[in-house]
N, C-alpha and C positions, 0 to 999 in steps of 0.2 A: 128052521134054525132057533135054537134058544140057548142063550148063555148069559153069564155074568161075569163081570171083571172088575178089577181094582180102578176105581175112578180116577186116581191121581196118576197111575201109570198110562192109562189110555189117554188122559188129557194132556201128558208130556208128549206122547207120540204124535197126537193129533195137532198139537201146537206146532211141532217141528216140520210137519208136512204141509203146513198151510201155504208155505211158498210155492210148493209144487203144484198144489190142486188150485190155487188161485190164478194161475199163469193161463191166459186166455188162449185157447186153440179153437180151430173149426169144429172140434168134436166136444159138444157140451158136457158129455159124460166124464171128461178128464178133470172135472171139478169134483167128482165123486172119489171115494175110496172104495176099494174092493175088500170086504171082509168074509174070510172063509173059516168056519168052525169045523174042526174035525179032531175027534178023539178028545184029547185035553189041550189042544193046541189051537191058538187063534192066529191066523195068517192074515196080515195087512199089506195092502199093496195100493201105492200112489204112482200113476204114470200120466205124464203131461206130454208123451211122445219124444221128449228130449231128455228128461230126467225120470228115472224109475226108482222108487223106494220099495223094498219089501222087508217086512219084519214078521218074527215068530215069537209068541207070548203064551205063556201058560195061563189057562182060563178054566173056569168052572162051567163046562159045557154039557147042557141036558140033552140036546139034539144037534146033530150036524146041519151044515147048510151053508149058503154062499148067498150074500147080497152086494149090491152096489148102492151107496147112500152118500148124500151130500156131505162133503167133508167138513165145511164151514160150520153148518148147522148141528152136526153131531159133535164137534169141538165145543161149541157154544152151549149146548145141552150138558155135555160132560163136565164143562168147567164150572158150571152153576149148580149142578146136582148136589144135593145136601148129604147124601149118604156116602159111605166108603165105598160100597159096591154098587155098581150101576148095571141093572138088568137089561138085556134087549132081546126081543121076541118077535120073529116074523110070523105074521098072523095070516092073512089072505090078500090075494090080488096086489101083492107087492106091499103092502102096507106093514110098517115096523113099528111096534110099541116099545118105547124106551121109558123105563121107570116102573114103578108099581105103587100100589096103595094110593094115597092122595096126591101123588105127583106122577103125572102120565103124560107122555107125548106120542103123538100118531104121527109118523112121517112116512110119505110114500117114497119108496126106493125106485131105482131105474132097473132096466133090463140088464142083469150082469153079463149076459151074452154080448152086449155091445161094448163092454169095457175093453180097452186097448190090451192087445195081447203082451205079456211080459216076455221080453227077449230071454231065450234060453242059451246062455253062454256057458259052455263047457270047456274043461282042460285049461283052466286059467292058471298061468304061471305067476303066483302071487310073490310079492316081496313084503317084508315086515317093516313098519315104521312105528316110532313112538307117536302116539296120538297128538302130544303137544307140537311135535315138529311139523306134522302135516297141517294141523290147524293154523299154526304161524305162516306156513307156506300158502295155504289157500286164502288166508286172511289178507295178507299183505298184497295179494295178487287181485283179489276180488274188489279191494278198496278202490283200485283204479277203475272207475266205471266207464260209462259211455253213454251217448245220448240216444235217444228212441231211434232217430233217423240214421244212426251209424251203420255203414255198409262193410268197412274194411274189417276183413276176418282177423287180422292180428290185433285189432283193438277189441273185438267182440269176445276174443278168447285169449288165454294165457298158453304161452308155449312150455312144454313138459319134456324134459330130456335128460339123459345121464351124462355126467361130465366126470373127467378126471384132470384135476389141475395141480397135481403133486401131492395130494393128501388122500389118495384112494378114491374110489368111485363114489359119487354124491348124485342124489336127484336134485335137479334144478327146475324151478319154475320161473318164467319171465313173463311180467305183465306191463304193458304200456298203452297210453292213449295219445302218443306222439308228442305230448308236452311234458311227461315224465315216465321213469321206467323204474320198476322194482325187480330185483333179480334176488332170489333166495335159495340157497343150498342146503341140503338136509341129509343126514346119514340114513341108511338102509341096511336091512340084512336079507341076503338072498341074491339069487341071479336074475337080473332083469333083462329080458330080450326085448329090445325096442324095435318096432317096424322101420322100415327105411323112410317113410314118408314123416312129415312133421306131426307131431302129437299137440293139437291145439284144442284146449279144452274150454267150453263155453264159460264165461264168468258168472252167468246166471246159475249155472250148475255148481260152480265152485262155492257160490254163496250158500246154497243148499247143504252141500257137503259139510261145510263149516258148522252147521248147526247140530250135527250129529256127533261131533268130536268132542270127547271129554278127556280131562287130564288124568293120567295115571294108568293108561291102558294102552295096549298095542293094537294096531290095525294093519290089515292086509290090503296092499294096492296092487292093481293088476291092469293090464290093457288087453283087450280082446274083442274082435269083432266090431271095430270102429266104436268101441265104448271104453272109457275110463271107469274103473271099478274099485269102490272102497267097502271092505267087509269087515264087519265086527262079529262079535260072537253070535248074536241073533239078528242082525240087521245087515242089509247091503243096499247101497246106492249106486246106480249106474247112469253115467252122463254121456250121451251120444256126442262124438267129437265133431269138430268142424273141419271142413276140407279147404285147404288153400296153403299159401306160402307165408313164411314169417320172416321179416327183414333181419338182416345181420346186425345184431344188438351189442356183440362183444367189443367192437371198436368205440361204442358209446361209454362203456365203463372201464375202458383202458386209461389207467392213470399213470402210465409210465412217463409220458412227456408233462404232466401236469405238476403244480406246486401245491404241496399238502401241509396242512397245519392242524393243530388239536385245538379243540374248543370244548368248554363245558356245555353239555347238552341242555340242561335246565335253564342256564343262562340264555343261550342261543334261542332256545324255544320261547322263552318269555319275551325276548326281543321282537321274534317273529309275531307272536301274539298281540303285542302292543301296536305293531306296525299295521296288522291286518284290520285294526279298528277303523283306520280311515280308508280301507279299500271299498270298493263298490263294483258293481257289474260292469260299469263304463271305465273304471280306473282300478285295475286289479294288480298292477305292478308296483314293486318297490325297486329302488336303485341301490346295488351293493358296489361301493367304492373301495377297491382293495388298494392299501398304501403299505409301505414297509412298517410291519408291527401294528397296524391299525386297519380296522374295518369300519367304514362309516355307512350306515343304514338310513335311507331317507325314503320318504313317500310324499307326493304331492297330489292332492286330489282337489281340483278348482271348485267342486261342489261342497266340500267339506272343510279342507284344510290342509296342513302339511305337518310332518313330524320328522325328527332327526335324532339318531343315537350313534355314538362311537364306542367301538368296542377294541380292546387292546389284544392283539393276536400275535403269534409268532410267524408272520408272513414275511417272506424275503423274495417273492418273485416280482415281476414287473407290475407297475400300477396300471390299473385299468377299472373301469366301472361297466356293470352289466345289469340288466333288469330281469326280475324274476317274480313268480307268483308266490306271495308268502304263504298261502295256504298248502302249497305242495311241500314247503319246508316243515310246516307244522305236522302233516300227516307223515312225513319221513322221519322226523325226530321222534314222535309218538311211538312209531313202529321198532325204533331201536332200543334195545333193553339196557344198554350201557349208559353210564353217567358221563363218559367222555367219548366224543366222537371225532372222527377224522374228516376233514373238509378237503376237497381237491379241485382246484380251479387252473384255467389256462388263459383265458381271454374273453373278450366281448361276446363273441357268438358261440362259445363253447358251453357245454353242460357244467353244472356243479354236482360233484359225486360226493356222496355221504355214506360212511359206514362206522360201526363201532370199532373202538380202539384195539380191544382184546380178540374180538371175533367179527370177521368180515363176511359171515354167512348171509347177512343181508345187506345188499348194495343198492343205494337209491340214486338215480340220476334225475336231476331236474334241469330241464331245457331253458335256455335262455329266451327272453322275449324280445321282440321287435318293439321299440317305443317310437 
């Protein structure tokens, strides 16, 4: 095999798949990428047994072939290579020569026959989405992470479903870690046939999908053979679904019995940031005291000090105080694109619900803390 390709383009692709190939598995070759040169097309595959990426790219190919080579090292070489075109030539005994002239690398490749088999998924019923919508959806879902030891399926993954709440069918993704919850609805075009069982997409896979989504384009989304599939013009990413139950979340974001008020997002965000200055691993909570037309925010950290701020709001509900993690407010407010948000509360042990004033496609729930 011998070919040359645009250094910038291949560097961008290799950069995007580092999260897939750096994921540790019991099979060392999953840290490789599979490169197949055929005709005028370069086929690139990354597969860590849970997330699979495939892409096709035009290339100047002198002879066909296939290799499996370490993804990180190839990326580092391509990133630092000084010329616009980077040549690659398989020589003998699985050695690969990269570069030419006075800059050459000789890297040993793996036996490509040991590379994981790419799932063959056919007859997929795709629907079309704006890339920006899907990027926002997977972004606000994957931002709610999990600890390494986590075993709960509904924390490791995000729920994906089709809903109709009076404004036509929408696609919804729900993500939680039991301390907060994000729910995002997006428009789509086409007919989506959902399986009867829950569709739970691993958050690790969502984070990888997010890297491939660029504004101003359309993407195809489908579900087939236990995989969530996102397809662009020349790139496809497939994520193996998780199996398990997802808790009933709709009652958490139901604001019918709650008291709501509007507040300037930037101002509220700055208050949360100032309060978080005094938070620590041992003292993470702030206290929100809701009074008539007033919100008093306080934090007390015996190791550092205390702070208090008063905000005038149009609150007319019962007086109460409740503890929350300010970081969750910061994440939620940063995710909402509007300048005015609606905050809904009910009582000491109930969650705080936040969404934009004009558009409630993103709803964030922050659970109350025990103090």
